[in-house]
N, C-alpha and C positions, 0 to 999 in steps of 0.2 A: 557522593562522588569524591569525598575527601575534603580536607580543609582548603580554603582559598590560598593560592600561592602568593608569595611576596612579589613586589613589583619587578625585582630582578629576575625571579623565576618566570613570571608572566612574559617578560620580554624575551627570555631565552626560548620559551615554548613557542611564542609567536614566530621567532626566527626559524625554529625547527619546522613548524608547519609550513611556512612560506617556502622553505627549501624543498620540502616534499612536493608542494603544489607547483613549484617551478618545473620540477622534473616531469610532472604530469602535463603541464602546459606545453612543454617542449615536445612531448610525444603526440599531442593531439593532432597536429597537421599531418603527420605520417598516417595516423589511423583514419583521418578524414578522407584521405586519398586512396585508401586501400580498397581494392576491388572486392566485390561480394564473395568471390571464391576464396580469397585469402582470409576474410573475416570468418567465413563458415569453417575454414580449415582450423582456425584458432579455436573456435567454439567446439568443434569436434575433438580437438586435442584436450580441451578442458573437460569435456564429458568423459573421455577415456581415462584421463588422469584421476578424476574424482572416483570413477568406478574402481580403478586398480588400487587406489590408496585410501579406500573408505575406512579401513581399520585405523589408519593414522588419524583420520578426521574424528572418528568415534572416541579414540583415546583422548584427544585434545578436548572434545566436548565433555567427556566425563570429568575432566579436571575442572571445567567451568561449572558443571552441575554440582560437584562436590563443594566448590567454593560458594555457589549460590545457596545450597542447603545450609551451610555454616553461617552464611550472612542472613538467613531467615527470609529468603525470597518467597513470595506468595506462590501458591500452586499455579496460578495463571502465568506468572512470569517464568517459573520453571518449565512449564509446558512450552512456552514460546522459545525457550533456550534449548530445549532438548532436541537432539538428533537421534535417529535410529536408522537401521538399514532401510526400512520402508520410506522414511523421510528423505534419506539421501537418494534413494531411487527416484523419488518424486522430483528432487532437485535436478538430477541428471536428465530426467524426462523433460523438465522445463527447458533445459539448455537445448535439447534435441528439437523441441518444438520451435524454439527461436531460429534454429538453423533452417527449419522447413518454411519459415515465414519469408515473404517477399521483402527484399531490401528496399526501404523507403528512399534511401539516398539517391538523388538524381531523378526521382519521379517528377514529371511535369504536372503540377497541380492544376494549372490553367494556362491557356495561351490564346492570344488574339492579335489581330493586325489593325493598326491605327490607319486613319485616312491618309496620313502622310507617308505611309509605307513602312513604319517601324514595326518589327515583329517582336512582341513582348511575351516572355515565358516566365511563369512563376515556378521555381524549381526547389525541391526539398534538399536541404543541406544539414549536416550535423550541427548540433548545438555547440559543440566544442569540448568543454570540460564540465562534467556533471559531478557535483559534490552531494554526498548523502550523509546525514547525521542520524543514527538510528540506535535502538536499544537492543535488548537481548534476543535478536532474531538472526542466527547465523545463516539461515536459508536466504535471507535478504542479500547477503554478501554475494552469493552466486547469481541470484536473480538479476540484481542490478548490473553486475559485470556483463552477463550474457546480453541483456537488452542494450546496454550502452555500446558494447563492441559492435553489435549488429548494425546499430544506427550510426557507427563511425565516431562515437564519442569516447574520449578518455574519461576515467572515473577516479575520483578521490573519495575514499571511504573513511568514516570515523564512527566505529561502533562503540557500544557501551563496554564498561570494564567487565561486566558479568560474562561476556562472550569473547574476551580478548584471546584466549587460547584457540578457540574454534576459528575465529576470524583470521588470526595470524596464519594458522595452518592452511586454511582455504585459500588465502591470498597467495601464499608461497607456492602452492600447487598450481594455481591459475597463472601466475607470472611465469613459472617454468614452462607451462604448456604454451603460453603465448609466444615466448622466445623461441621455442622449438619450431614455430612456423614462420619465423622471420619478422614478426612484428615487435615493436619495442616493449620491454618488460614494464616500463613506466606508463603504459596504457592503463595500468591498474596500480594504485598505490593505497596503502592503509596507513592512517595516522595511528601509531601504536601508543602514543601518550593519551591516556584516558582521563587526564585531569580536566576540570571544567575550562581551564584556560585554553586548551587545545580546541574546544568547541567554539569558544569566543573568537579565537584567532581565525578559525575557518569561516565564521560568519562575516568576517571583514576582508575576505580575500578578493578584493576588487582588482581586476586585471588578471586574475588567475582562474576564477570560477565563472562560468556563464550562467549557471543556475544551481540552486541549493535545494535539496529535498529533505525535510525532516520526517522520520518515521518512528512513531512511538506514542507515548501517552500525551495527555492534555498538556502537562507542564512542559515537556520537551517541545511540542509543536508551538505553543504560545511563545516560549522563549526565543525560538528561531524566527518566527514571524515578526515579533516585536523588535528584535535586535539585529537581524541580518542586514548588511549593507549591500548584498548582492541579491538578484532576483530569486524569489522563493516559490516553489510549487507546494501548496499546503495539502498535506495528506493525513489520513490516519484515523481521526476520531470517528466513532460510530455508535451514537445512541440511536439504534435502529428500532423500527416499529413494525408490527404486523396488526392489521385491522381485519377482524372476522365479521363479515357483513351479515345482514338479517337472513339471507337465503343461502348462506355458504354450505357447501358439502361438509358435514361435520367430520367425517372420517379424513377427508383431505386436509381440513384445517388442523386437525389434531396432529397428523403426520408432519405437516409443514412446520408448525410451531415447535414440535419436538426436535426436528432436524435443525431448525434455525437456532435453537437455544443450546442443544447438547452435542451437536456433531463436532464442534470445536469452539467452546465458549470464549476462549481467550483471544479470538480474532475480531477485528473491527466490524465485520459484517454479521456477527451473531446478533440475534434479536435481543433487545433489552426490555422492551415494553410491549405487552399484548393489550390491544384494545378490542373490546367485544361489544357488538350491538346488543342492546338490552333485550330485544325480542328473542334472541337466540341464546343468551347467557345461561338461563336455567338448564337448557338441554346440553349445552356445550361445556361450560366451565367446570362443573364438579368432576366429570370424567377426565377432562384434559388436565386439570390440576393434579388429580391423583396420579395420572401417568407421568407427568413431569416430576412429581415427588418421588415416584419409584426410580426415576433416573437421577435422583439426587438434587433436584432443583428446588430451591427455596422460593416460595411465592410471597410477594408483598403486594397487598391488594387494597383497593378502595373499599368503602363500607359495603357496597353491594357484593363485591367479590368475597368479602369476609362472611357475609350471610350465606352465600352459596357454597363456600369452601372454608369452613371455620378454622382449618389448620393453617391458613395463611397468616402472615404477620401484617399489621397495619402499615400501609404505605405512607410515607411522608412526602412533602413537597420535593425534597432532595432526591427521592427515588425516581421521580419522573424525569429528572435531568441527569441521571447517573449512567455512565458507561461502565457496567459492572466488570466485564471481561471475566465472568465467573458464573457459576451455576445459581444465579439469582435472576428472577424475572418479576418485573413490576406489571400488575394487571389492573386494568380499569374498564368498567362497564360504561359505555357511552350511549347517548340518545340515538345517534344516527351517523351517517358518513360525514356530515358536516362537522359534527363535534370531533370526530376522529381526525379529520383534516386540520381543524383548529388546534387540537392538542399537539399534533405532529409539528405544525408550524411554530408552536411556542417552544417545544423542547428538543426537536431534532437537531442533530449536527450535520444534516444534509448529506448523509452517506447513502443509506439504503432503506427503503420502506416497501411494504407489501400489502396488498388487499386480497383477501380470500372471498370471492363473491361470484354469483351468477347473474347479478343485476347489471346489465350492460350500461345503463345510465350512470350508476354509481361507480362502475369501473372507469368510465370515461371521465367523470368528475374527479376521481382520485388521481388518475394518471396525469390529468391536465393541471390540477391545482397543487399537488404535492411537489415541492421544490427541492428535490434531492438528486444526487448524481445518478442513482438507479432506482427505478420504481418497478416493482414486480406485480404481476397478476397471477394468482394461484400458483405461486412458486416460492421457495425458500430464499431469504435474503443472503444465504451463504454463497450464492452464485456470483456475487459481485467480486469478480476475480479475473485477472487477465488470462489465466490459464483456462478457466471455465468459459470465458467469452471468446475463446479462440484466438487470443492475442499473444499466446505464449506466456512466458513469465511477465510479471509486472513490477514497476518501480514503486507502486503504492496505489491507493485509491484517492484521487484528488477530490476534495470537497469544495474547491473554489470554482470560479467560472471563467477566469481569464486563461487563455492558452489551452488548457486541457481540463476536462471534468470526467470523473469516473476512473476506471482502471487506466493507469499510465503505461500504455504499451509503446510499441515502436514508433508509430507516427508522432506521438507526443514528445518523443526525444529528438525531434528534428525541428528546424526552423525553415524559413524559405528565403530565397533571394530572387531578384528579378534579373533575368538575362535579356537584354534589349539589343536587337540586331538591326542595323540600318544600312543604308547605301550612300552615306554622306550627308544625311539630314542635319540641318542646323536650326536652332530655334530663333524665331524673329519676334 
């Protein structure tokens, strides 16, 4: 991200970030009071504008891709960065799905009457200002804005330098669309300075940000979690596992593993480690690994995997703990479901795990004991996604336990407050 700035430069960047954050903070109360129809109107304007100006978006994205290629970005990062007509259509569809979702703001979560006659209601309210620091994922720019607007939140974005042209264009389009419906343009703002100092300044925006969400690789997430002075929703990392049990449907297992690894390997819910029961390994692994190899997947295996599929490379201890985000799969033959669960407990990042099985006792044990945000039975881990869960777009997949866990959809972008109605009661 470039050299460290001087102290003077750091201070000027901090002042620049605070100025942008203040504008977003000032817009937040207007957005918080906006009726559902007005927010949906703004979202529809965004969808229409993205549709009509997709050529402009693609041109900006191509500048980013060319810069990424020259900078030697990995294939996985270039895939995350790339937009296409199909991906833009998916982004637009995500906005439309958010429009169709019920507005959570104002929902009464619970209500009760106290013996003294007080009527107490717990009501959903916007968080206020949501900040997000993310890497080369321009689709995140629109997903975040759509969800935040629907939940009545203003949003401050700070993307990576690799996607600055794409993000700048997308934000300009969305701001113009929002203004056309009468809502403040500063409901959405982008920090255009991609120096590290701007991220540090954003982490310290006490009084401006109500919550900060990092989306990206291990280093980014750790940096934000360890250094932010504002509340953080931890998202992103996905060292995901699939366990193929002793009585699994071999054809189903093969299809699920292939999908989970190859459908889009650069995403956090792609499978990184395959665990196979020793009783089924001789019948399953050779054919499955050959098919994975045909799809370009490199296998790194334990000694038993190497015996069954000699083309595999030996796995190291590091392989079991690695989120590859690439066409690489670690494979281990295990004794039983208990060893599979123990392996997951040791190496998982608590994102998504799956069991392929027909043994109801093992399925129950796996779903009860595996401590991850999403646990699948006979299905691909690739479904851990707000869109696929019917939540519309998502802010990320939370791997923590407080406030929200799993896909961060609309309800997770609200807090609650208590409205208490009395008839003159006083406390004695």
